[in-house]
C-alpha positions as CSV (number, residue, x, y, z in Angstrom):
1,X,0.5,-0.2,0.4
2,X,0.8,3.6,-1.0
3,X,-0.1,6.5,-0.1
4,X,-0.9,8.3,-3.8
5,X,-0.7,12.2,-5.1
6,X,-4.2,11.8,-6.1
7,X,-5.7,10.3,-3.0
8,X,-3.8,12.0,0.0
9,X,-6.4,15.0,0.0
10,X,-8.6,12.7,1.3
11,X,-7.7,9.3,3.1
12,X,-9.3,7.4,5.5
13,X,-7.0,6.5,8.6
14,X,-6.9,2.9,8.9
15,X,-5.3,0.9,11.6
16,X,-4.6,-2.8,11.7
17,X,-5.4,-4.2,14.9
18,X,-2.9,-3.2,18.2
19,X,0.2,-1.1,18.3
20,X,2.5,-1.0,17.2
21,X,2.3,-3.6,14.6
22,X,4.4,-6.2,13.8
23,X,6.9,-4.5,11.8
24,X,6.9,-1.3,13.7
25,X,7.5,-3.3,17.1
26,X,11.1,-4.5,14.8
27,X,11.2,-1.4,14.7
28,X,11.4,0.3,17.6
29,X,12.9,-2.8,19.3
30,X,16.2,-2.2,17.5
31,X,16.2,1.5,18.2
32,X,15.7,0.8,21.6
33,X,19.0,-1.5,21.2
34,X,21.0,1.2,19.3
35,X,19.9,4.4,19.7
36,X,20.0,7.4,22.7
37,X,17.9,7.0,25.6
38,X,17.1,10.9,25.1
39,X,14.8,9.7,22.3
40,X,10.9,11.1,22.7
41,X,8.2,10.7,20.2
42,X,8.2,7.0,19.8
43,X,7.7,6.3,23.6
44,X,3.9,7.6,23.1
45,X,3.7,6.8,19.7
46,X,5.0,3.5,18.9
47,X,5.2,3.3,15.3
48,X,7.9,3.2,12.4
49,X,7.3,5.6,9.8
50,X,7.3,4.6,6.0
51,X,5.9,7.6,3.9
52,X,3.6,10.3,4.1
53,X,1.4,12.8,1.4
54,X,-0.2,15.6,2.6
55,X,-1.5,15.3,6.2
56,X,-1.4,11.7,6.2
57,X,1.3,9.4,7.0
58,X,1.4,5.6,6.7
59,X,3.6,3.1,9.1
60,X,5.7,-0.1,8.3
61,X,2.1,-2.3,8.8
62,X,0.1,0.4,6.5
63,X,-1.5,2.0,9.1
64,X,-2.7,5.0,8.1
65,X,-2.7,8.5,10.4
66,X,-4.0,11.9,10.0
67,X,-0.8,13.4,11.3
68,X,-1.5,17.0,13.8
69,X,2.2,16.7,14.7
70,X,3.7,17.0,11.3
71,X,7.3,17.3,12.4
72,X,6.7,19.2,15.3
73,X,5.2,21.8,13.7
74,X,8.1,21.9,10.6
75,X,5.9,20.7,7.6
76,X,4.1,23.6,7.0
77,X,2.5,22.2,3.7
78,X,2.5,18.4,4.8
79,X,4.5,15.7,3.7
80,X,6.0,15.5,-0.1
81,X,4.4,18.7,-1.4
82,X,4.8,18.5,-5.4
83,X,5.7,21.8,-5.8
84,X,8.3,21.7,-2.9
85,X,9.5,18.3,-4.1
86,X,10.1,19.7,-7.8
87,X,12.1,22.4,-6.1
88,X,13.9,20.8,-4.1
89,X,15.3,18.0,-6.7
90,X,16.0,21.2,-8.7
91,X,18.5,22.7,-6.1
92,X,20.3,19.1,-5.3
93,X,21.7,19.0,-8.8
94,X,22.6,22.2,-8.5
95,X,24.4,23.9,-5.1
96,X,23.7,22.1,-1.8
97,X,25.7,23.7,0.6
98,X,27.3,27.3,0.4
99,X,28.5,28.1,4.1
100,X,27.9,31.9,4.1
101,X,28.0,32.7,0.4
102,X,25.8,34.6,-1.3
103,X,24.1,32.1,-3.8
104,X,21.0,33.2,-6.2
105,X,18.7,30.4,-3.7
106,X,19.9,32.5,-0.3
107,X,19.5,36.1,-1.8
108,X,16.3,34.9,-3.4
109,X,15.1,33.6,0.6
110,X,16.4,36.5,2.3
111,X,14.4,39.2,-0.3
112,X,11.6,36.5,0.1
113,X,11.5,36.3,4.2
114,X,11.9,40.5,4.2
115,X,8.8,40.8,2.0
116,X,6.9,39.1,4.5
117,X,7.7,41.0,7.3
118,X,5.6,44.0,8.3
119,X,6.1,47.3,6.3
120,X,7.6,49.4,9.0
121,X,10.4,46.7,10.0
122,X,11.9,45.3,6.4
123,X,14.1,48.4,5.5
124,X,16.0,47.8,9.1
125,X,16.0,44.3,10.0
126,X,19.4,42.2,9.2
127,X,19.2,38.6,9.0
128,X,21.7,35.9,10.5
129,X,21.8,31.9,9.6
130,X,22.7,30.2,12.8
131,X,22.9,26.2,13.0
132,X,20.2,24.6,11.8
133,X,18.0,24.2,14.2
134,X,15.9,26.6,16.6
135,X,17.7,26.4,19.9
136,X,20.8,27.5,17.9
137,X,19.3,30.6,17.0
138,X,18.0,31.6,20.4
139,X,22.2,31.3,21.5
140,X,23.2,33.4,18.2
141,X,20.1,35.5,19.7
142,X,21.8,35.9,23.0
143,X,24.8,36.6,22.2
144,X,23.7,39.4,19.9
145,X,22.0,41.4,22.6
146,X,24.9,40.5,24.8
147,X,27.5,41.9,22.8
148,X,24.9,44.8,21.5
149,X,24.1,45.7,25.3
150,X,27.4,44.9,27.4
151,X,24.9,43.3,29.7
152,X,25.0,39.6,30.8
153,X,21.5,38.7,32.4
154,X,18.7,37.4,30.4
155,X,14.7,37.5,31.6
156,X,12.5,34.6,30.5
157,X,9.5,33.2,31.4
158,X,8.1,30.0,33.3
159,X,6.6,27.7,31.2
160,X,8.9,28.9,28.1
161,X,10.5,26.5,26.0
162,X,13.8,27.4,23.7
163,X,15.7,24.7,23.2
164,X,17.9,21.9,24.4
165,X,21.2,23.2,23.7
166,X,23.3,24.9,26.6
167,X,22.3,28.2,26.8
168,X,19.0,27.9,25.1
169,X,18.0,25.2,28.1
170,X,19.1,27.7,30.7
171,X,16.3,30.4,29.3
172,X,13.8,27.4,29.2
173,X,11.1,26.7,31.8
174,X,11.1,23.1,32.2
175,X,13.1,22.3,35.4
176,X,13.7,18.1,35.1
177,X,15.5,18.7,31.6
178,X,17.8,20.9,33.3
179,X,18.2,18.9,36.6
180,X,20.7,16.7,35.9
181,X,23.1,19.6,34.5
182,X,25.6,21.3,36.5
183,X,26.9,24.7,35.6
184,X,24.4,26.0,33.4
185,X,24.4,29.4,31.8
186,X,24.2,31.7,34.7
187,X,22.3,35.2,35.1
188,X,18.9,33.9,33.5
189,X,15.9,35.2,35.7
190,X,12.2,33.8,35.4
191,X,9.0,35.6,35.5
192,X,5.0,34.5,35.6
193,X,3.5,34.0,31.9
194,X,0.2,35.5,31.1
195,X,-1.5,31.9,31.9
196,X,-4.6,32.8,32.6
197,X,-6.2,29.6,33.0
198,X,-4.1,28.6,35.7
199,X,-2.9,32.4,37.2
200,X,0.7,31.9,37.9
201,X,0.7,33.9,41.3
202,X,-2.4,32.2,42.2
203,X,-4.2,35.4,41.9
204,X,-7.7,36.1,40.3
205,X,-7.5,35.5,36.6
206,X,-9.3,38.3,35.3
207,X,-6.4,40.2,36.7
208,X,-4.0,37.9,35.8
209,X,-2.1,40.4,33.1
210,X,-2.3,43.3,35.4
211,X,-0.4,41.1,38.2
212,X,2.0,39.5,36.5
213,X,3.3,43.1,34.6
214,X,3.0,44.7,38.1
215,X,5.0,42.1,39.4
216,X,7.5,42.5,36.5
217,X,7.8,46.3,36.0
218,X,8.2,46.9,39.5
219,X,11.2,44.0,39.9
220,X,12.7,45.7,36.9
221,X,12.4,49.2,38.5
222,X,13.2,48.4,41.9
223,X,16.5,49.8,42.7
224,X,16.4,46.7,45.6
225,X,15.0,44.4,43.2
226,X,17.9,42.3,42.8
227,X,18.0,41.9,39.1
228,X,20.5,44.4,37.0
229,X,19.2,45.4,33.9
230,X,19.6,42.5,31.1
231,X,20.7,42.2,27.9
232,X,17.7,40.9,27.0
233,X,14.1,39.7,27.2
234,X,13.6,36.5,25.2
235,X,9.2,35.5,25.4
236,X,7.0,33.4,23.1
237,X,4.2,35.0,21.8
238,X,2.1,31.3,22.2
239,X,4.1,29.0,24.1
240,X,4.4,25.7,22.3
241,X,5.7,23.2,24.4
242,X,4.7,25.0,28.0
243,X,0.7,24.0,26.7
244,X,-0.2,26.3,23.6
245,X,-0.8,29.5,25.7
246,X,-1.3,32.2,23.8
247,X,-0.2,35.7,25.7
248,X,-2.9,38.0,26.1
249,X,-2.7,41.3,23.6
250,X,-2.0,43.1,27.1
251,X,1.0,41.2,28.1
252,X,2.6,41.5,24.9
253,X,2.4,45.5,24.4
254,X,3.2,46.2,28.0
255,X,6.1,44.1,28.3
256,X,7.0,46.1,24.7
257,X,6.5,49.0,26.6
258,X,8.6,48.6,29.6
259,X,11.3,47.4,27.2
260,X,11.5,50.1,25.5
261,X,11.4,52.1,28.4
262,X,14.4,50.5,30.0
263,X,16.4,50.0,26.5
264,X,16.6,45.8,26.9
265,X,16.4,44.1,23.5
266,X,13.1,42.3,22.6
267,X,13.8,38.5,21.6
268,X,10.9,36.8,20.7
269,X,10.6,33.5,19.8
270,X,9.0,32.4,16.9
271,X,10.5,28.8,16.1
272,X,7.0,27.0,16.6
273,X,4.5,30.2,15.9
274,X,6.4,31.4,12.6
275,X,5.8,31.2,9.2
276,X,1.8,31.1,9.0
277,X,1.6,28.9,12.3
278,X,-0.9,31.5,13.8
279,X,-2.5,32.8,10.9
280,X,0.1,35.7,10.5
281,X,3.5,35.2,9.2
282,X,4.5,36.0,12.5
283,X,2.5,35.8,15.8
284,X,3.5,39.1,16.9
285,X,1.7,40.8,14.3
286,X,-1.5,40.2,15.5
287,X,-0.3,41.6,18.8
288,X,0.5,45.4,17.0
289,X,3.7,44.9,18.2
290,X,7.3,45.6,16.8
291,X,10.1,42.9,18.3
292,X,14.0,43.6,18.4
293,X,14.8,40.0,17.4
294,X,12.7,37.5,16.0
295,X,13.7,33.8,16.0
296,X,12.1,31.7,13.6
297,X,13.5,27.9,12.5
298,X,10.6,25.2,12.3
299,X,8.7,26.4,9.3
300,X,11.4,28.3,7.0
301,X,11.7,25.8,4.2
302,X,8.1,24.6,4.1
303,X,9.4,21.0,3.4
304,X,11.3,19.6,7.0
305,X,14.9,20.7,5.8
306,X,16.8,22.5,8.2
307,X,17.3,26.2,8.6
308,X,17.3,28.9,11.3
309,X,18.1,32.1,12.0
310,X,17.4,35.5,13.2
311,X,16.0,38.8,12.1
312,X,17.3,41.9,14.4
313,X,17.3,45.9,13.8
314,X,20.6,47.1,12.9
315,X,21.3,48.4,15.9
316,X,21.9,45.7,17.4
317,X,24.6,44.6,14.8
318,X,28.1,45.6,16.5
319,X,29.4,41.9,15.9
320,X,32.6,41.4,13.9
321,X,33.1,39.4,11.5
322,X,33.1,35.5,12.6
323,X,31.4,36.5,15.9
324,X,28.9,33.5,15.4
325,X,29.5,30.7,12.6
326,X,27.9,27.6,11.6
327,X,28.9,24.8,8.6
328,X,25.3,24.2,8.1
329,X,24.0,28.0,7.9
330,X,23.9,27.8,4.5
331,X,21.8,24.9,3.2
332,X,20.5,25.6,-0.2
333,X,18.4,23.2,-0.6
334,X,16.2,24.7,2.3
335,X,16.5,27.8,0.8
336,X,15.4,27.3,-2.3
337,X,12.4,25.4,-0.6
338,X,11.5,28.3,1.6
339,X,11.1,30.9,-1.3
340,X,8.7,28.5,-3.0
341,X,6.8,27.9,-0.2
342,X,6.4,31.6,0.6
343,X,5.1,31.5,-3.2
344,X,2.6,28.7,-2.4
345,X,1.7,31.0,0.9
346,X,0.4,33.8,-1.4
347,X,-0.7,31.7,-4.5
348,X,-3.3,29.4,-2.3
349,X,-4.0,32.1,-0.2
350,X,-2.6,29.6,3.1
351,X,-2.9,32.2,5.5
352,X,-6.6,32.5,5.4
353,X,-6.7,28.8,5.6
354,X,-5.3,29.0,8.5
355,X,-7.6,31.3,9.8
356,X,-10.7,29.5,8.9
357,X,-9.6,26.0,9.6
358,X,-8.3,27.8,13.3
359,X,-12.2,28.7,13.5
360,X,-13.1,25.2,12.6
361,X,-11.4,24.0,15.1
362,X,-12.3,25.7,17.9
363,X,-16.0,25.1,17.2
364,X,-15.4,21.6,17.3
365,X,-13.7,21.5,20.1
366,X,-15.8,24.0,22.3
367,X,-18.3,20.7,23.0
368,X,-15.1,19.5,24.9
369,X,-15.7,21.9,27.9
370,X,-18.7,20.6,29.2
371,X,-16.8,17.5,30.1
372,X,-15.6,18.1,33.6
373,X,-11.7,16.5,33.3
374,X,-11.5,19.5,29.9
375,X,-9.5,22.4,32.0
376,X,-9.1,24.6,29.3
377,X,-9.4,24.6,24.7
378,X,-6.8,27.2,23.7
379,X,-5.4,28.2,20.6
380,X,-4.3,30.2,17.6
381,X,-4.3,29.7,13.7
382,X,-3.3,26.3,13.7
383,X,-1.7,25.6,16.8
384,X,-4.1,24.3,19.4
385,X,-4.2,22.3,23.0
386,X,-6.5,20.9,25.1
387,X,-5.8,21.0,28.7
388,X,-7.2,17.9,30.9
389,X,-7.4,18.3,34.6
390,X,-9.0,16.9,38.0
391,X,-11.6,18.7,38.8
392,X,-11.3,17.9,42.5
393,X,-8.6,20.4,43.3
394,X,-7.6,21.5,39.1
395,X,-4.3,19.2,39.3
396,X,-3.0,19.0,36.0
397,X,-3.8,15.3,34.3
398,X,-0.9,13.6,32.8
399,X,-2.0,10.5,33.0
400,X,-5.3,11.2,31.0
401,X,-3.8,13.0,28.0
402,X,-1.6,10.1,27.7
403,X,-4.7,7.6,27.8
404,X,-6.3,10.2,25.3
405,X,-3.1,10.2,23.1
406,X,-3.1,6.5,22.8
407,X,-6.4,5.9,22.3
408,X,-6.3,8.9,19.5
409,X,-3.3,7.1,17.8
410,X,-5.5,3.7,18.0
411,X,-7.8,5.2,16.1
412,X,-5.7,7.2,13.4
413,X,-4.7,10.4,14.7
414,X,-1.5,11.6,15.8
415,X,-1.3,14.4,18.5
416,X,1.4,15.7,20.8
417,X,1.6,16.2,24.1
418,X,3.0,19.5,25.8
419,X,2.3,21.6,29.4
420,X,2.6,20.9,32.8
421,X,2.8,17.0,33.6
422,X,2.2,16.9,29.7
423,X,-1.3,17.4,30.5
424,X,-2.3,19.8,27.7
425,X,-3.0,17.2,24.2
426,X,-1.8,19.4,21.5
427,X,-2.2,19.7,17.7
428,X,-0.2,21.0,15.2
429,X,-1.8,20.3,11.9
430,X,-0.3,21.1,8.1
431,X,-1.2,24.8,7.2
432,X,-2.8,23.8,4.4
433,X,-4.9,21.1,5.7
434,X,-8.8,20.8,4.3
435,X,-11.6,21.1,6.2
436,X,-12.8,17.4,5.5
437,X,-9.2,16.4,7.3
438,X,-9.8,19.0,10.4
439,X,-13.6,17.4,10.6
440,X,-12.3,13.7,11.1
441,X,-9.4,14.6,13.3
442,X,-11.3,16.6,15.7
443,X,-14.1,14.0,15.8
444,X,-11.2,11.1,16.4
445,X,-10.1,13.9,19.0
446,X,-13.4,14.6,20.8
447,X,-14.3,10.7,21.1
448,X,-10.6,10.0,22.7
449,X,-11.3,12.5,25.3
450,X,-14.7,11.1,25.7
451,X,-13.8,7.6,26.0
452,X,-10.4,8.5,28.3
453,X,-11.8,11.1,30.5
454,X,-14.4,9.5,34.1
């Protein structure tokens, strides 16, 4: 069985028997013997992949799933989009690796990226290409701000996730990841994030943003507050791994105001929210703010090819030659497909599809709020989360979320977990997903919640 281009716009998910199937089980056993214990996804999603097209993936046992993980959000157009595959194939025959030399593919990519910025930013933002991951770009952004300001500290937010490299991990809220690592990057301070469904200060949720920002502003301005002005403040406009938590407009605008007042560079981590995921090219556009630095990676190539960059205000460009390098910052194939992806965004009006399908998801999942174990349903564009919690005390119900994920997989839907205690079931569909596929996926998820939540 194969997934053909003609049939991939709509295929009914089908799962044969128990998971993992016998072929997947053999692959997983070999993986367990030979690969690092740090591997994650196959632990809760026990399948071995064979092929994918569009929003669907087939495993080695001929089970077909709707994939609403989409490579952790990198597959903006799903698997094997024919236009992107054509461009990648052509570039492979021309030039694949270019370090930081100028090339036609790179120049076209830069031009395409700059045209996607709000007009007020296009003429004053510079681009730096980093190593191939979002964490590499976070490291670069922090180094840039430290160099430009001469300061050493960084302010981050509880629940945020910025990557697993040494510096990026230091700014990540997840304590379990950092606990085994001694001598982490010093000078990082964490503040409450705009998480009104579960107020980090334990106060009235209706005042959550005001309370969080009052605390932040007072701490930075208090001469006895203990925190020198930092080199940067880094924040996700929508926390992804933290549980799909969109910041409120008030929170982001007040954060931008105080950072401008105190001349602190504001770094927006748009690794997951960028490249159209929330319905605008970058999520910050929906908050009427202008950042100093934008970190981007996941969706840049449209096809899952590695590329990462930072966009930053030219006033911060104080680096000397060689200040931040990386062998794989010249991925010509990713540049070529990234330029084509932007052409497809415009040709197919993909951003409108993101907003329409996002509204569709919102309407279909609204019914879940009637279940007492559903603490919240939230999202922006095509980035959604269903938070599960014990109705008796509000504690995160990660065990229920894991059951929901497993039930959904057995019925043909791949979803991810995140948030406190992995209690949030997350969906990151391809951005060109159809209404029919969204209907089917949300029906499977709703059935899974109904079956698993007591």
